[in-house]
C-alpha positions as CSV (number, residue, x, y, z in Angstrom):
1,M,30.2,-76.8,-90.5
2,V,31.9,-77.4,-87.2
3,S,30.9,-79.5,-84.7
4,S,32.3,-80.6,-81.2
5,G,31.2,-83.1,-78.8
6,K,32.0,-86.6,-77.0
7,F,32.2,-89.8,-78.5
8,Y,31.1,-92.9,-76.6
9,Y,31.7,-96.9,-77.3
10,L,30.6,-99.5,-75.4
11,A,31.7,-103.1,-76.6
12,P,30.5,-104.8,-78.8
13,Q,28.1,-103.0,-80.7
14,S,27.0,-99.5,-79.3
15,M,28.4,-96.1,-79.8
16,L,27.2,-92.7,-79.1
17,I,28.1,-89.2,-80.3
18,R,26.7,-86.6,-78.4
19,F,27.2,-82.9,-79.9
20,D,28.0,-79.9,-77.7
21,E,28.2,-77.9,-80.7
22,P,25.4,-78.0,-82.0
23,R,23.8,-78.5,-78.6
24,G,21.2,-81.1,-78.1
25,E,22.1,-83.2,-81.4
26,Y,23.2,-86.9,-81.2
27,L,23.9,-90.1,-83.3
28,M,23.6,-93.4,-81.6
29,M,24.1,-97.1,-83.1
30,K,23.2,-99.9,-80.7
31,G,23.3,-103.1,-82.6
32,S,21.4,-102.6,-85.9
33,A,19.3,-99.8,-84.7
34,L,20.2,-96.3,-85.9
35,F,18.7,-93.4,-83.5
36,M,19.5,-89.4,-84.6
37,K,18.4,-86.3,-83.4
38,K,19.3,-83.0,-85.1
39,R,18.4,-79.7,-83.8
40,G,14.9,-78.0,-84.6
41,K,13.6,-81.6,-85.9
42,Q,11.9,-84.6,-84.5
43,G,14.5,-87.7,-83.8
44,F,14.2,-90.6,-85.8
45,H,15.1,-94.4,-85.4
46,R,15.8,-96.6,-88.1
47,K,16.7,-100.4,-88.3
48,I,19.6,-101.4,-90.6
49,Q,18.6,-104.6,-92.4
50,P,20.9,-107.3,-93.1
51,G,22.6,-106.9,-96.3
52,E,21.6,-103.1,-96.7
53,S,24.5,-100.8,-97.7
54,E,25.5,-99.6,-94.4
55,T,27.1,-95.8,-94.0
56,G,30.5,-95.0,-92.5
57,L,29.2,-95.2,-88.9
58,S,29.2,-99.2,-89.3
59,M,32.6,-98.8,-90.6
60,L,33.5,-96.7,-87.6
61,L,32.0,-99.1,-85.2
62,D,33.8,-102.2,-86.9
63,L,37.0,-100.2,-86.5
64,F,36.4,-100.3,-82.6
65,R,35.4,-103.8,-82.4
66,T,38.2,-105.2,-84.4
67,G,40.7,-102.9,-83.9
């Protein structure tokens, strides 16, 4: 699968990946909230709980925060 799009970061805790292909899909983290929309499916929202095993998204966000 190949995707293309744009990556946005707003310090200290927000990030958005908006896909051009597949169009209309996105993934957003804002603090401990995760929002995701896939084509043909209803979007969903999930709160990441403290101590919960976090995904690579949190690691990516940490990279931008700490350099």
